[in-house]
C-alpha positions as CSV (number, residue, x, y, z in Angstrom):
1,X,-24.1,-9.8,-0.3
2,X,-24.4,-7.4,2.6
3,X,-21.2,-5.8,1.4
4,X,-22.5,-5.3,-2.2
5,X,-25.6,-3.9,-0.8
6,X,-23.6,-1.5,1.2
7,X,-21.4,-0.5,-1.8
8,X,-24.4,0.2,-3.9
9,X,-25.9,2.4,-1.0
10,X,-22.6,4.4,-0.5
11,X,-22.7,4.9,-4.3
12,X,-26.3,6.3,-4.3
13,X,-25.3,8.7,-1.1
14,X,-26.9,6.5,1.6
15,X,-25.2,7.3,5.1
16,X,-28.0,5.6,7.4
17,X,-27.8,1.6,7.3
18,X,-29.5,0.1,10.1
19,X,-32.6,0.4,8.2
20,X,-31.3,-2.0,5.7
21,X,-30.0,-4.3,8.6
22,X,-26.0,-3.7,7.7
23,X,-23.8,-4.0,10.2
24,X,-21.2,-1.1,11.0
25,X,-18.3,-3.4,10.2
26,X,-19.6,-4.4,7.0
27,X,-20.4,-0.7,6.0
28,X,-16.6,0.1,6.9
29,X,-15.3,-2.7,5.0
30,X,-17.4,-1.6,2.1
31,X,-16.2,1.8,2.4
32,X,-12.6,1.1,2.6
33,X,-13.0,-1.4,-0.4
34,X,-14.2,1.6,-2.3
35,X,-11.6,4.0,-1.1
36,X,-9.1,1.5,-2.5
37,X,-11.0,1.4,-5.9
38,X,-12.4,-2.3,-5.3
39,X,-15.9,-3.1,-6.8
40,X,-18.6,-5.2,-5.0
41,X,-17.8,-7.4,-8.2
42,X,-14.4,-8.0,-7.8
43,X,-14.7,-8.4,-4.0
44,X,-17.1,-11.4,-5.1
45,X,-14.5,-12.7,-7.6
46,X,-11.6,-12.3,-5.0
47,X,-13.8,-14.3,-2.1
48,X,-14.6,-17.2,-4.6
49,X,-11.0,-17.4,-5.6
50,X,-9.5,-17.2,-2.4
51,X,-11.9,-19.8,-1.1
52,X,-9.5,-22.8,-1.7
53,X,-11.2,-25.3,0.5
54,X,-14.6,-24.4,-0.9
55,X,-16.1,-23.9,2.4
56,X,-18.0,-20.5,1.9
57,X,-15.7,-18.8,4.5
58,X,-12.3,-17.3,4.1
59,X,-9.4,-18.0,6.6
60,X,-6.8,-15.7,7.3
61,X,-4.3,-18.0,5.6
62,X,-6.4,-18.4,2.5
63,X,-6.7,-14.7,2.0
64,X,-3.0,-14.0,2.5
65,X,-2.2,-16.8,0.1
66,X,-4.5,-15.1,-2.3
67,X,-3.4,-11.8,-1.8
68,X,0.3,-12.4,-1.6
69,X,0.5,-13.5,-4.9
70,X,-1.6,-10.8,-6.5
71,X,-1.1,-7.1,-8.1
72,X,-2.8,-5.4,-5.2
73,X,-1.1,-2.6,-3.3
74,X,-0.5,-2.8,0.4
75,X,-3.5,-0.7,1.2
76,X,-5.9,-2.6,-1.2
77,X,-4.6,-5.9,0.6
78,X,-5.2,-4.3,3.7
79,X,-8.6,-3.5,2.9
80,X,-9.3,-6.9,1.3
81,X,-7.9,-9.0,4.2
82,X,-10.2,-6.5,6.7
83,X,-13.3,-7.3,3.9
84,X,-12.5,-11.1,3.6
85,X,-11.8,-11.7,7.5
86,X,-13.8,-9.1,9.5
87,X,-13.1,-10.6,12.9
88,X,-9.1,-10.4,12.3
89,X,-7.9,-7.4,14.5
90,X,-5.6,-4.5,12.6
91,X,-2.9,-5.9,14.9
92,X,-2.8,-9.5,13.4
93,X,-3.3,-8.0,9.7
94,X,0.1,-8.3,7.9
95,X,-0.9,-5.3,5.8
96,X,-1.7,-2.9,8.2
């Protein structure tokens, strides 16, 4: 995924992502996940587990249900929800 690519590029010290066709929002999500010690593999696993209806897209309700039943910290939940539901505004993120 682009998020996984962004995280790998960040690991390698990359700071220009447009060449790789990775959006600013994806880079921001990748940086937040890394700051919260969540790996790309862990993100993909959570994304798959949270997708209750197997649509390939995670709704806010699906993500919240998964995260509320997890052992993640408040800041990790915030970062995960932001990554899982990128169009969600901070004011609608219950972990903000």
